[in-house]
PDB file of N, CA, C and O in Angstrom:
ATOM      1  N   MET A   1       4.852 -32.991 -99.351  1.00  0.00           N
ATOM      2  CA  MET A   1       6.412 -31.785-100.231  1.00  0.00           C
ATOM      3  C   MET A   1       6.436 -33.428 -99.738  1.00  0.00           C
ATOM      4  O   MET A   1       6.058 -34.233 -98.887  1.00  0.00           O
ATOM      5  N   THR A   2       7.393 -33.183-101.311  1.00  0.00           N
ATOM      6  CA  THR A   2       8.525 -34.713-101.749  1.00  0.00           C
ATOM      7  C   THR A   2       9.761 -34.806-100.635  1.00  0.00           C
ATOM      8  O   THR A   2      10.176 -33.857 -99.971  1.00  0.00           O
ATOM      9  N   ARG A   3      10.241 -36.153-100.591  1.00  0.00           N
ATOM     10  CA  ARG A   3      12.183 -35.352-100.331  1.00  0.00           C
ATOM     11  C   ARG A   3      12.693 -34.779-100.423  1.00  0.00           C
ATOM     12  O   ARG A   3      13.459 -34.188 -99.663  1.00  0.00           O
ATOM     13  N   ALA A   4      12.346 -34.687-101.952  1.00  0.00           N
ATOM     14  CA  ALA A   4      13.810 -34.020-103.210  1.00  0.00           C
ATOM     15  C   ALA A   4      13.149 -32.177-101.958  1.00  0.00           C
ATOM     16  O   ALA A   4      13.962 -31.317-101.619  1.00  0.00           O
ATOM     17  N   GLY A   5      12.108 -32.134-101.705  1.00  0.00           N
ATOM     18  CA  GLY A   5      11.342 -30.747-101.332  1.00  0.00           C
ATOM     19  C   GLY A   5      11.620 -30.666 -99.870  1.00  0.00           C
ATOM     20  O   GLY A   5      12.398 -29.740 -99.642  1.00  0.00           O
ATOM     21  N   PHE A   6      11.293 -31.248 -98.908  1.00  0.00           N
ATOM     22  CA  PHE A   6      11.879 -31.002 -97.884  1.00  0.00           C
ATOM     23  C   PHE A   6      13.398 -30.769 -97.523  1.00  0.00           C
ATOM     24  O   PHE A   6      13.780 -29.842 -96.808  1.00  0.00           O
ATOM     25  N   ALA A   7      14.459 -31.993 -98.268  1.00  0.00           N
ATOM     26  CA  ALA A   7      15.838 -31.350 -98.709  1.00  0.00           C
ATOM     27  C   ALA A   7      16.277 -30.114 -98.993  1.00  0.00           C
ATOM     28  O   ALA A   7      17.323 -29.621 -98.570  1.00  0.00           O
ATOM     29  N   GLN A   8      15.073 -29.331-100.082  1.00  0.00           N
ATOM     30  CA  GLN A   8      15.888 -28.148-100.469  1.00  0.00           C
ATOM     31  C   GLN A   8      15.077 -27.389 -99.548  1.00  0.00           C
ATOM     32  O   GLN A   8      15.021 -26.332-100.175  1.00  0.00           O
ATOM     33  N   ALA A   9      14.389 -27.188 -98.462  1.00  0.00           N
ATOM     34  CA  ALA A   9      13.294 -26.137 -97.810  1.00  0.00           C
ATOM     35  C   ALA A   9      14.328 -26.250 -96.785  1.00  0.00           C
ATOM     36  O   ALA A   9      14.754 -25.175 -96.362  1.00  0.00           O
ATOM     37  N   ASP A  10      15.021 -27.747 -96.096  1.00  0.00           N
ATOM     38  CA  ASP A  10      16.264 -27.674 -94.964  1.00  0.00           C
ATOM     39  C   ASP A  10      17.409 -26.801 -95.199  1.00  0.00           C
ATOM     40  O   ASP A  10      17.895 -25.952 -94.451  1.00  0.00           O
ATOM     41  N   GLU A  11      17.857 -27.273 -96.728  1.00  0.00           N
ATOM     42  CA  GLU A  11      19.203 -26.493 -97.020  1.00  0.00           C
ATOM     43  C   GLU A  11      18.694 -24.882 -96.890  1.00  0.00           C
ATOM     44  O   GLU A  11      19.419 -24.072 -96.312  1.00  0.00           O
ATOM     45  N   LEU A  12      17.464 -24.498 -97.441  1.00  0.00           N
ATOM     46  CA  LEU A  12      17.375 -23.028 -97.404  1.00  0.00           C
ATOM     47  C   LEU A  12      17.035 -22.654 -95.862  1.00  0.00           C
ATOM     48  O   LEU A  12      17.066 -21.470 -95.526  1.00  0.00           O
ATOM     49  N   GLY A  13      16.813 -23.346 -95.225  1.00  0.00           N
ATOM     50  CA  GLY A  13      16.505 -23.282 -93.756  1.00  0.00           C
ATOM     51  C   GLY A  13      17.634 -22.931 -92.751  1.00  0.00           C
ATOM     52  O   GLY A  13      17.442 -22.356 -91.680  1.00  0.00           O
ATOM     53  N   ARG A  14      19.194 -23.469 -93.366  1.00  0.00           N
ATOM     54  CA  ARG A  14      20.223 -23.548 -92.636  1.00  0.00           C
ATOM     55  C   ARG A  14      21.241 -23.041 -93.656  1.00  0.00           C
ATOM     56  O   ARG A  14      22.419 -23.383 -93.545  1.00  0.00           O
ATOM     57  N   ALA A  15      20.772 -22.111 -94.805  1.00  0.00           N
ATOM     58  CA  ALA A  15      21.521 -20.922 -95.237  1.00  0.00           C
ATOM     59  C   ALA A  15      20.664 -19.647 -95.010  1.00  0.00           C
ATOM     60  O   ALA A  15      20.747 -18.739 -95.837  1.00  0.00           O
ATOM     61  N   LEU A  16      20.168 -19.577 -94.357  1.00  0.00           N
ATOM     62  CA  LEU A  16      19.346 -18.237 -93.747  1.00  0.00           C
ATOM     63  C   LEU A  16      19.672 -17.968 -92.411  1.00  0.00           C
ATOM     64  O   LEU A  16      20.053 -16.880 -91.977  1.00  0.00           O
ATOM     65  N   ARG A  17      19.446 -19.390 -91.540  1.00  0.00           N
ATOM     66  CA  ARG A  17      19.868 -19.242 -90.005  1.00  0.00           C
ATOM     67  C   ARG A  17      21.732 -18.632 -90.301  1.00  0.00           C
ATOM     68  O   ARG A  17      22.241 -17.737 -89.627  1.00  0.00           O
ATOM     69  N   GLY A  18      22.376 -19.299 -91.311  1.00  0.00           N
ATOM     70  CA  GLY A  18      23.901 -18.967 -90.917  1.00  0.00           C
ATOM     71  C   GLY A  18      23.788 -17.101 -91.764  1.00  0.00           C
ATOM     72  O   GLY A  18      24.555 -16.178 -91.488  1.00  0.00           O
ATOM     73  N   LEU A  19      22.835 -17.048 -92.592  1.00  0.00           N
ATOM     74  CA  LEU A  19      22.939 -14.854 -92.410  1.00  0.00           C
ATOM     75  C   LEU A  19      22.242 -14.406 -91.905  1.00  0.00           C
ATOM     76  O   LEU A  19      22.423 -13.219 -91.636  1.00  0.00           O
ATOM     77  N   LEU A  20      20.883 -15.141 -91.416  1.00  0.00           N
ATOM     78  CA  LEU A  20      19.842 -14.071 -90.225  1.00  0.00           C
ATOM     79  C   LEU A  20      20.129 -14.194 -89.301  1.00  0.00           C
ATOM     80  O   LEU A  20      20.567 -13.233 -88.668  1.00  0.00           O
ATOM     81  N   GLY A  21      20.015 -15.648 -88.656  1.00  0.00           N
ATOM     82  CA  GLY A  21      20.649 -15.607 -87.098  1.00  0.00           C
ATOM     83  C   GLY A  21      19.586 -15.972 -87.021  1.00  0.00           C
ATOM     84  O   GLY A  21      18.704 -15.940 -87.879  1.00  0.00           O
ATOM     85  N   ALA A  22      19.547 -16.535 -85.501  1.00  0.00           N
ATOM     86  CA  ALA A  22      18.079 -16.903 -84.943  1.00  0.00           C
ATOM     87  C   ALA A  22      17.195 -15.684 -84.223  1.00  0.00           C
ATOM     88  O   ALA A  22      17.605 -14.776 -83.499  1.00  0.00           O
ATOM     89  N   LYS A  23      15.842 -15.979 -84.674  1.00  0.00           N
ATOM     90  CA  LYS A  23      14.672 -15.299 -84.359  1.00  0.00           C
ATOM     91  C   LYS A  23      15.148 -13.903 -85.601  1.00  0.00           C
ATOM     92  O   LYS A  23      15.499 -12.895 -84.988  1.00  0.00           O
ATOM     93  N   PRO A  24      15.168 -13.835 -86.263  1.00  0.00           N
ATOM     94  CA  PRO A  24      15.117 -12.597 -87.043  1.00  0.00           C
ATOM     95  C   PRO A  24      13.847 -12.165 -87.204  1.00  0.00           C
ATOM     96  O   PRO A  24      12.957 -12.992 -87.406  1.00  0.00           O
ATOM     97  N   ALA A  25      13.497 -10.435 -87.121  1.00  0.00           N
ATOM     98  CA  ALA A  25      12.519  -9.670 -87.415  1.00  0.00           C
ATOM     99  C   ALA A  25      12.379  -9.804 -88.640  1.00  0.00           C
ATOM    100  O   ALA A  25      13.243  -9.336 -89.381  1.00  0.00           O
ATOM    101  N   LEU A  26      11.079 -10.581 -89.254  1.00  0.00           N
ATOM    102  CA  LEU A  26      10.602 -10.532 -90.658  1.00  0.00           C
ATOM    103  C   LEU A  26       9.236 -11.015 -90.085  1.00  0.00           C
ATOM    104  O   LEU A  26       9.027 -11.639 -89.045  1.00  0.00           O
ATOM    105  N   THR A  27       8.329 -10.552 -91.062  1.00  0.00           N
ATOM    106  CA  THR A  27       7.454 -11.236 -91.443  1.00  0.00           C
ATOM    107  C   THR A  27       6.979 -11.743 -92.740  1.00  0.00           C
ATOM    108  O   THR A  27       6.975 -11.213 -93.851  1.00  0.00           O
ATOM    109  N   LEU A  28       6.534 -13.023 -92.289  1.00  0.00           N
ATOM    110  CA  LEU A  28       6.375 -14.841 -92.519  1.00  0.00           C
ATOM    111  C   LEU A  28       5.096 -13.950 -93.567  1.00  0.00           C
ATOM    112  O   LEU A  28       4.259 -13.162 -93.127  1.00  0.00           O
ATOM    113  N   TRP A  29       5.276 -14.369 -95.026  1.00  0.00           N
ATOM    114  CA  TRP A  29       4.689 -14.726 -96.000  1.00  0.00           C
ATOM    115  C   TRP A  29       4.354 -16.090 -96.729  1.00  0.00           C
ATOM    116  O   TRP A  29       5.184 -16.597 -97.485  1.00  0.00           O
ATOM    117  N   ALA A  30       3.813 -16.348 -96.624  1.00  0.00           N
ATOM    118  CA  ALA A  30       3.472 -17.785 -98.275  1.00  0.00           C
ATOM    119  C   ALA A  30       2.035 -18.000 -98.478  1.00  0.00           C
ATOM    120  O   ALA A  30       0.965 -17.654 -97.976  1.00  0.00           O
ATOM    121  N   SER A  31       2.509 -18.764 -99.487  1.00  0.00           N
ATOM    122  CA  SER A  31       0.464 -19.453-100.123  1.00  0.00           C
ATOM    123  C   SER A  31       0.031 -20.236 -99.020  1.00  0.00           C
ATOM    124  O   SER A  31       0.595 -20.998 -98.234  1.00  0.00           O
ATOM    125  N   PRO A  32      -1.362 -19.753 -99.219  1.00  0.00           N
ATOM    126  CA  PRO A  32      -1.678 -20.893 -98.657  1.00  0.00           C
ATOM    127  C   PRO A  32      -1.841 -22.549 -98.264  1.00  0.00           C
ATOM    128  O   PRO A  32      -2.125 -23.147 -97.226  1.00  0.00           O
ATOM    129  N   THR A  33      -1.545 -22.915 -99.494  1.00  0.00           N
ATOM    130  CA  THR A  33      -1.676 -24.635 -99.931  1.00  0.00           C
ATOM    131  C   THR A  33      -0.537 -25.132 -98.889  1.00  0.00           C
ATOM    132  O   THR A  33       0.434 -24.612 -98.340  1.00  0.00           O
ATOM    133  N   GLY A  34      -0.925 -25.930 -98.894  1.00  0.00           N
ATOM    134  CA  GLY A  34      -0.033 -26.903 -97.677  1.00  0.00           C
ATOM    135  C   GLY A  34       1.000 -27.535 -97.805  1.00  0.00           C
ATOM    136  O   GLY A  34       1.182 -28.418 -96.967  1.00  0.00           O
ATOM    137  N   ARG A  35       2.027 -27.343 -98.851  1.00  0.00           N
ATOM    138  CA  ARG A  35       3.085 -27.646 -99.719  1.00  0.00           C
ATOM    139  C   ARG A  35       3.965 -26.384 -99.211  1.00  0.00           C
ATOM    140  O   ARG A  35       5.125 -26.248 -98.820  1.00  0.00           O
ATOM    141  N   ALA A  36       2.873 -25.544 -99.401  1.00  0.00           N
ATOM    142  CA  ALA A  36       3.901 -23.816 -99.298  1.00  0.00           C
ATOM    143  C   ALA A  36       4.170 -24.087 -97.901  1.00  0.00           C
ATOM    144  O   ALA A  36       5.305 -24.152 -97.427  1.00  0.00           O
ATOM    145  N   LEU A  37       3.083 -24.245 -97.252  1.00  0.00           N
ATOM    146  CA  LEU A  37       2.900 -24.244 -95.373  1.00  0.00           C
ATOM    147  C   LEU A  37       3.709 -25.003 -94.736  1.00  0.00           C
ATOM    148  O   LEU A  37       3.826 -24.821 -93.524  1.00  0.00           O
ATOM    149  N   GLN A  38       4.441 -26.002 -95.364  1.00  0.00           N
ATOM    150  CA  GLN A  38       5.438 -27.758 -94.933  1.00  0.00           C
ATOM    151  C   GLN A  38       6.304 -26.753 -95.314  1.00  0.00           C
ATOM    152  O   GLN A  38       6.660 -25.987 -94.418  1.00  0.00           O
ATOM    153  N   THR A  39       6.795 -26.544 -96.607  1.00  0.00           N
ATOM    154  CA  THR A  39       8.084 -25.575 -96.745  1.00  0.00           C
ATOM    155  C   THR A  39       8.354 -24.112 -95.790  1.00  0.00           C
ATOM    156  O   THR A  39       9.456 -23.563 -95.777  1.00  0.00           O
ATOM    157  N   LEU A  40       7.617 -23.792 -95.306  1.00  0.00           N
ATOM    158  CA  LEU A  40       8.153 -22.532 -94.049  1.00  0.00           C
ATOM    159  C   LEU A  40       8.159 -23.595 -92.916  1.00  0.00           C
ATOM    160  O   LEU A  40       9.171 -23.392 -92.245  1.00  0.00           O
ATOM    161  N   ALA A  41       7.549 -24.497 -92.492  1.00  0.00           N
ATOM    162  CA  ALA A  41       7.912 -24.650 -91.132  1.00  0.00           C
ATOM    163  C   ALA A  41       8.778 -25.432 -90.850  1.00  0.00           C
ATOM    164  O   ALA A  41       8.913 -25.909 -89.724  1.00  0.00           O
ATOM    165  N   VAL A  42       9.484 -25.681 -91.806  1.00  0.00           N
ATOM    166  CA  VAL A  42      10.713 -26.395 -92.074  1.00  0.00           C
ATOM    167  C   VAL A  42      11.990 -24.840 -91.727  1.00  0.00           C
ATOM    168  O   VAL A  42      12.813 -24.658 -90.830  1.00  0.00           O
ATOM    169  N   ILE A  43      11.619 -24.081 -92.819  1.00  0.00           N
ATOM    170  CA  ILE A  43      12.683 -23.294 -92.997  1.00  0.00           C
ATOM    171  C   ILE A  43      11.965 -22.660 -91.286  1.00  0.00           C
ATOM    172  O   ILE A  43      12.827 -21.977 -90.734  1.00  0.00           O
ATOM    173  N   CYS A  44      11.186 -22.720 -90.780  1.00  0.00           N
ATOM    174  CA  CYS A  44      11.349 -21.226 -89.683  1.00  0.00           C
ATOM    175  C   CYS A  44      11.927 -22.318 -88.562  1.00  0.00           C
ATOM    176  O   CYS A  44      12.793 -21.738 -87.908  1.00  0.00           O
ATOM    177  N   GLU A  45      11.754 -23.701 -88.107  1.00  0.00           N
ATOM    178  CA  GLU A  45      12.415 -24.520 -87.695  1.00  0.00           C
ATOM    179  C   GLU A  45      13.645 -24.020 -87.276  1.00  0.00           C
ATOM    180  O   GLU A  45      14.175 -24.050 -86.166  1.00  0.00           O
ATOM    181  N   HIS A  46      13.990 -23.588 -88.266  1.00  0.00           N
ATOM    182  CA  HIS A  46      16.599 -23.810 -88.752  1.00  0.00           C
ATOM    183  C   HIS A  46      15.909 -21.541 -87.514  1.00  0.00           C
ATOM    184  O   HIS A  46      16.484 -21.118 -86.511  1.00  0.00           O
ATOM    185  N   LEU A  47      15.136 -21.096 -87.971  1.00  0.00           N
ATOM    186  CA  LEU A  47      15.232 -19.707 -87.804  1.00  0.00           C
ATOM    187  C   LEU A  47      14.697 -19.546 -86.581  1.00  0.00           C
ATOM    188  O   LEU A  47      14.664 -18.406 -86.117  1.00  0.00           O
ATOM    189  N   GLU A  48      14.131 -20.745 -85.759  1.00  0.00           N
ATOM    190  CA  GLU A  48      13.387 -20.815 -84.474  1.00  0.00           C
ATOM    191  C   GLU A  48      12.358 -19.422 -85.019  1.00  0.00           C
ATOM    192  O   GLU A  48      12.665 -18.268 -84.720  1.00  0.00           O
ATOM    193  N   LEU A  49      11.295 -19.709 -85.732  1.00  0.00           N
ATOM    194  CA  LEU A  49      10.414 -18.783 -85.662  1.00  0.00           C
ATOM    195  C   LEU A  49       9.233 -19.768 -86.003  1.00  0.00           C
ATOM    196  O   LEU A  49       9.366 -20.812 -86.640  1.00  0.00           O
ATOM    197  N   ASP A  50       7.515 -19.054 -85.242  1.00  0.00           N
ATOM    198  CA  ASP A  50       6.646 -19.745 -85.245  1.00  0.00           C
ATOM    199  C   ASP A  50       6.500 -19.522 -86.735  1.00  0.00           C
ATOM    200  O   ASP A  50       6.659 -18.404 -87.224  1.00  0.00           O
ATOM    201  N   TRP A  51       6.144 -20.770 -87.578  1.00  0.00           N
ATOM    202  CA  TRP A  51       5.101 -20.200 -89.018  1.00  0.00           C
ATOM    203  C   TRP A  51       4.343 -19.925 -88.681  1.00  0.00           C
ATOM    204  O   TRP A  51       4.093 -18.732 -88.850  1.00  0.00           O
ATOM    205  N   HIS A  52       3.473 -20.655 -88.026  1.00  0.00           N
ATOM    206  CA  HIS A  52       2.166 -20.240 -87.215  1.00  0.00           C
ATOM    207  C   HIS A  52       1.558 -18.832 -87.320  1.00  0.00           C
ATOM    208  O   HIS A  52       0.397 -18.612 -87.665  1.00  0.00           O
ATOM    209  N   GLY A  53       2.321 -18.054 -87.038  1.00  0.00           N
ATOM    210  CA  GLY A  53       2.252 -16.658 -87.141  1.00  0.00           C
ATOM    211  C   GLY A  53       1.758 -16.415 -89.154  1.00  0.00           C
ATOM    212  O   GLY A  53       0.822 -16.015 -89.847  1.00  0.00           O
ATOM    213  N   ALA A  54       2.747 -16.822 -89.246  1.00  0.00           N
ATOM    214  CA  ALA A  54       2.669 -16.299 -90.916  1.00  0.00           C
ATOM    215  C   ALA A  54       1.451 -16.040 -91.637  1.00  0.00           C
ATOM    216  O   ALA A  54       0.419 -16.710 -91.669  1.00  0.00           O
ATOM    217  N   ARG A  55       1.837 -14.600 -92.398  1.00  0.00           N
ATOM    218  CA  ARG A  55       0.261 -14.705 -93.245  1.00  0.00           C
ATOM    219  C   ARG A  55       0.139 -15.572 -94.582  1.00  0.00           C
ATOM    220  O   ARG A  55       1.179 -16.142 -94.911  1.00  0.00           O
ATOM    221  N   THR A  56      -0.811 -15.727 -95.278  1.00  0.00           N
ATOM    222  CA  THR A  56      -1.209 -15.998 -96.499  1.00  0.00           C
ATOM    223  C   THR A  56      -1.950 -15.035 -97.099  1.00  0.00           C
ATOM    224  O   THR A  56      -2.679 -14.295 -96.439  1.00  0.00           O
ATOM    225  N   ASP A  57      -1.806 -14.930 -98.737  1.00  0.00           N
ATOM    226  CA  ASP A  57      -2.641 -14.878 -99.723  1.00  0.00           C
ATOM    227  C   ASP A  57      -2.449 -15.598-100.939  1.00  0.00           C
ATOM    228  O   ASP A  57      -1.429 -15.784-101.604  1.00  0.00           O
ATOM    229  N   PRO A  58      -4.058 -16.103-101.156  1.00  0.00           N
ATOM    230  CA  PRO A  58      -3.843 -16.935-102.128  1.00  0.00           C
ATOM    231  C   PRO A  58      -3.111 -16.198-103.945  1.00  0.00           C
ATOM    232  O   PRO A  58      -2.868 -16.932-104.902  1.00  0.00           O
ATOM    233  N   ARG A  59      -2.940 -14.849-103.947  1.00  0.00           N
ATOM    234  CA  ARG A  59      -2.070 -14.512-105.083  1.00  0.00           C
ATOM    235  C   ARG A  59      -1.063 -15.348-104.792  1.00  0.00           C
ATOM    236  O   ARG A  59      -1.465 -16.430-105.221  1.00  0.00           O
ATOM    237  N   LEU A  60      -0.052 -15.502-104.347  1.00  0.00           N
ATOM    238  CA  LEU A  60       1.236 -16.465-103.925  1.00  0.00           C
ATOM    239  C   LEU A  60       1.020 -17.805-104.618  1.00  0.00           C
ATOM    240  O   LEU A  60       2.004 -18.501-104.865  1.00  0.00           O
ATOM    241  N   VAL A  61      -0.769 -18.397-105.098  1.00  0.00           N
ATOM    242  CA  VAL A  61      -0.652 -19.922-105.310  1.00  0.00           C
ATOM    243  C   VAL A  61      -0.209 -20.052-106.446  1.00  0.00           C
ATOM    244  O   VAL A  61      -0.391 -19.182-107.297  1.00  0.00           O
ATOM    245  N   GLU A  62       0.496 -21.228-106.697  1.00  0.00           N
ATOM    246  CA  GLU A  62       0.814 -21.744-108.170  1.00  0.00           C
ATOM    247  C   GLU A  62      -0.056 -20.951-109.385  1.00  0.00           C
ATOM    248  O   GLU A  62      -1.143 -20.599-108.925  1.00  0.00           O
ATOM    249  N   ILE A  63       0.036 -20.734-110.185  1.00  0.00           N
ATOM    250  CA  ILE A  63      -0.635 -21.014-111.500  1.00  0.00           C
ATOM    251  C   ILE A  63      -0.240 -21.812-112.729  1.00  0.00           C
ATOM    252  O   ILE A  63       0.950 -21.700-113.021  1.00  0.00           O
ATOM    253  N   ASP A  64      -0.698 -22.302-113.223  1.00  0.00           N
ATOM    254  CA  ASP A  64      -0.934 -22.939-114.695  1.00  0.00           C
ATOM    255  C   ASP A  64      -0.011 -22.921-115.614  1.00  0.00           C
ATOM    256  O   ASP A  64      -0.627 -23.569-116.460  1.00  0.00           O
ATOM    257  N   MET A  65       0.752 -22.739-115.990  1.00  0.00           N
ATOM    258  CA  MET A  65       1.526 -22.408-117.414  1.00  0.00           C
ATOM    259  C   MET A  65       1.619 -23.254-118.546  1.00  0.00           C
ATOM    260  O   MET A  65       2.433 -23.123-119.461  1.00  0.00           O
ATOM    261  N   GLY A  66       0.641 -24.234-118.430  1.00  0.00           N
ATOM    262  CA  GLY A  66      -0.101 -24.875-119.294  1.00  0.00           C
ATOM    263  C   GLY A  66       0.991 -25.961-120.342  1.00  0.00           C
ATOM    264  O   GLY A  66       1.589 -26.757-119.618  1.00  0.00           O
ATOM    265  N   SER A  67       1.226 -26.071-121.357  1.00  0.00           N
ATOM    266  CA  SER A  67       2.478 -25.942-121.853  1.00  0.00           C
ATOM    267  C   SER A  67       3.755 -25.664-121.834  1.00  0.00           C
ATOM    268  O   SER A  67       4.663 -26.296-122.373  1.00  0.00           O
ATOM    269  N   TRP A  68       3.824 -24.536-121.091  1.00  0.00           N
ATOM    270  CA  TRP A  68       4.875 -24.211-120.813  1.00  0.00           C
ATOM    271  C   TRP A  68       5.397 -24.460-119.339  1.00  0.00           C
ATOM    272  O   TRP A  68       6.515 -24.315-118.845  1.00  0.00           O
ATOM    273  N   GLY A  69       4.330 -24.838-118.873  1.00  0.00           N
ATOM    274  CA  GLY A  69       4.883 -26.103-117.556  1.00  0.00           C
ATOM    275  C   GLY A  69       6.406 -26.378-117.761  1.00  0.00           C
ATOM    276  O   GLY A  69       6.747 -26.364-118.944  1.00  0.00           O
ATOM    277  N   GLY A  70       7.451 -26.642-116.791  1.00  0.00           N
ATOM    278  CA  GLY A  70       8.268 -27.577-116.443  1.00  0.00           C
ATOM    279  C   GLY A  70       9.302 -27.502-117.236  1.00  0.00           C
ATOM    280  O   GLY A  70      10.027 -28.495-117.301  1.00  0.00           O
ATOM    281  N   ARG A  71       9.661 -26.185-118.118  1.00  0.00           N
ATOM    282  CA  ARG A  71      10.308 -25.994-119.130  1.00  0.00           C
ATOM    283  C   ARG A  71      11.605 -24.831-119.260  1.00  0.00           C
ATOM    284  O   ARG A  71      11.222 -23.997-118.440  1.00  0.00           O
ATOM    285  N   TYR A  72      12.572 -24.442-119.672  1.00  0.00           N
ATOM    286  CA  TYR A  72      13.110 -23.560-119.274  1.00  0.00           C
ATOM    287  C   TYR A  72      12.385 -21.777-119.575  1.00  0.00           C
ATOM    288  O   TYR A  72      11.263 -21.643-119.087  1.00  0.00           O
ATOM    289  N   TYR A  73      12.759 -20.949-120.055  1.00  0.00           N
ATOM    290  CA  TYR A  73      12.161 -20.121-120.544  1.00  0.00           C
ATOM    291  C   TYR A  73      13.223 -19.928-121.491  1.00  0.00           C
ATOM    292  O   TYR A  73      12.975 -20.598-122.493  1.00  0.00           O
ATOM    293  N   ALA A  74      13.990 -19.478-121.566  1.00  0.00           N
ATOM    294  CA  ALA A  74      14.813 -19.814-122.651  1.00  0.00           C
ATOM    295  C   ALA A  74      14.320 -20.644-123.697  1.00  0.00           C
ATOM    296  O   ALA A  74      14.507 -20.253-124.850  1.00  0.00           O
ATOM    297  N   ASP A  75      13.448 -22.219-123.415  1.00  0.00           N
ATOM    298  CA  ASP A  75      13.525 -22.682-123.982  1.00  0.00           C
ATOM    299  C   ASP A  75      12.032 -22.171-125.057  1.00  0.00           C
ATOM    300  O   ASP A  75      11.968 -22.408-126.263  1.00  0.00           O
ATOM    301  N   VAL A  76      10.901 -21.414-124.213  1.00  0.00           N
ATOM    302  CA  VAL A  76      10.209 -21.080-124.626  1.00  0.00           C
ATOM    303  C   VAL A  76       9.994 -19.623-125.131  1.00  0.00           C
ATOM    304  O   VAL A  76       8.882 -19.105-125.227  1.00  0.00           O
ATOM    305  N   ILE A  77      11.086 -19.060-125.422  1.00  0.00           N
ATOM    306  CA  ILE A  77      11.303 -18.015-125.827  1.00  0.00           C
ATOM    307  C   ILE A  77      12.126 -18.374-127.665  1.00  0.00           C
ATOM    308  O   ILE A  77      12.016 -17.730-128.708  1.00  0.00           O
ATOM    309  N   ASP A  78      12.824 -19.530-127.384  1.00  0.00           N
ATOM    310  CA  ASP A  78      13.273 -19.797-129.030  1.00  0.00           C
ATOM    311  C   ASP A  78      11.814 -20.306-129.293  1.00  0.00           C
ATOM    312  O   ASP A  78      11.547 -19.869-130.412  1.00  0.00           O
ATOM    313  N   GLU A  79      10.689 -21.040-128.806  1.00  0.00           N
ATOM    314  CA  GLU A  79       9.648 -21.458-129.808  1.00  0.00           C
ATOM    315  C   GLU A  79       8.759 -20.669-130.144  1.00  0.00           C
ATOM    316  O   GLU A  79       8.075 -20.835-131.154  1.00  0.00           O
ATOM    317  N   VAL A  80       8.630 -19.607-129.272  1.00  0.00           N
ATOM    318  CA  VAL A  80       7.595 -18.970-129.425  1.00  0.00           C
ATOM    319  C   VAL A  80       7.644 -16.988-129.970  1.00  0.00           C
ATOM    320  O   VAL A  80       6.867 -16.139-130.408  1.00  0.00           O
ATOM    321  N   GLY A  81       9.091 -17.114-129.565  1.00  0.00           N
ATOM    322  CA  GLY A  81      10.077 -15.749-129.371  1.00  0.00           C
ATOM    323  C   GLY A  81       9.398 -15.049-127.589  1.00  0.00           C
ATOM    324  O   GLY A  81       9.345 -15.768-126.592  1.00  0.00           O
ATOM    325  N   PRO A  82       8.994 -13.662-127.604  1.00  0.00           N
ATOM    326  CA  PRO A  82       9.189 -13.119-126.268  1.00  0.00           C
ATOM    327  C   PRO A  82       8.223 -13.055-125.738  1.00  0.00           C
ATOM    328  O   PRO A  82       7.551 -12.323-126.465  1.00  0.00           O
ATOM    329  N   VAL A  83       7.533 -13.379-124.769  1.00  0.00           N
ATOM    330  CA  VAL A  83       6.895 -13.644-123.889  1.00  0.00           C
ATOM    331  C   VAL A  83       6.446 -12.587-123.036  1.00  0.00           C
ATOM    332  O   VAL A  83       5.290 -12.500-122.622  1.00  0.00           O
ATOM    333  N   MET A  84       7.688 -11.506-122.687  1.00  0.00           N
ATOM    334  CA  MET A  84       7.326 -10.727-121.825  1.00  0.00           C
ATOM    335  C   MET A  84       7.630  -9.784-122.271  1.00  0.00           C
ATOM    336  O   MET A  84       8.537 -10.069-123.052  1.00  0.00           O
ATOM    337  N   LEU A  85       7.407  -8.505-122.296  1.00  0.00           N
ATOM    338  CA  LEU A  85       7.966  -7.498-123.297  1.00  0.00           C
ATOM    339  C   LEU A  85       8.678  -5.836-121.883  1.00  0.00           C
ATOM    340  O   LEU A  85       7.965  -5.671-120.893  1.00  0.00           O
ATOM    341  N   PRO A  86       9.286  -5.388-121.953  1.00  0.00           N
ATOM    342  CA  PRO A  86       9.599  -4.509-121.160  1.00  0.00           C
ATOM    343  C   PRO A  86       8.562  -3.295-121.253  1.00  0.00           C
ATOM    344  O   PRO A  86       8.051  -2.841-122.277  1.00  0.00           O
ATOM    345  N   GLY A  87       8.408  -2.948-120.142  1.00  0.00           N
ATOM    346  CA  GLY A  87       7.543  -1.547-119.859  1.00  0.00           C
ATOM    347  C   GLY A  87       5.802  -2.365-119.964  1.00  0.00           C
ATOM    348  O   GLY A  87       4.867  -1.642-119.622  1.00  0.00           O
ATOM    349  N   VAL A  88       5.506  -3.654-120.377  1.00  0.00           N
ATOM    350  CA  VAL A  88       4.243  -4.230-120.222  1.00  0.00           C
ATOM    351  C   VAL A  88       3.734  -4.553-119.138  1.00  0.00           C
ATOM    352  O   VAL A  88       4.532  -4.798-118.234  1.00  0.00           O
ATOM    353  N   ARG A  89       2.181  -4.675-118.823  1.00  0.00           N
ATOM    354  CA  ARG A  89       2.191  -5.270-117.589  1.00  0.00           C
ATOM    355  C   ARG A  89       1.426  -6.524-118.084  1.00  0.00           C
ATOM    356  O   ARG A  89       1.161  -7.435-117.301  1.00  0.00           O
TER     357      ARG A  89
END
């Protein structure tokens, strides 16, 4: 995890603590990737939860978006048209 990623996770943990308080009754889910688990660990520290009890699911792993990666959705649709159609899965 980058320093920026750590700072974002830390801020998110702080914000969630303000909203949920200590030890909220949550079922934790995460991608099994190291970065996702590191992020969860930082957030859980603020919530006083044990991230080791989190459930992982490989379906939560990031997918490669090819040339669309890192771009805003508006920029992609300006270039190629709608990529998500209502009612189509």
